[in-house]
Phi, psi and omega in degrees: 000149180293157179287176181299136175074014181256122177269145176269120181262114177288118180110337177116180183249107184300321181296316178296319178294322179296317177300317180296320178299316179295318178301317180295334177274000180080020181255122176289131184302327181284344181250001181291142176285159177303325180292318178296316180297314182297318180296315179295320181293317179297318178296318180293321178298318179295319179296316180295322179297316178298314181297320180297317179298322178295315181295315181295319179296331180277358177115000178086205184265133175247136177253125182243119175271131184264341177199164179280147179265154179298325181270122181300327180301319180295316178299318179295321177297317181296320178296327181284352182279000000 
């Protein structure tokens, strides 16, 4: 399960994907020009949007509990997801 305060983004994180795209191109994120960053970010946003649409069309996110927890509160939280 995700840590406290962490939202699950259906489709991905565009900023993280943009950073990864720049790294794969051999561009250090701290040295990227605003144009390089913007191009990578726009491409990543489009990719995340496509991926999100695929996930939503498939029914969204399913949470599967594999066993009961000793603390009833944890089981109730899982049921509420």
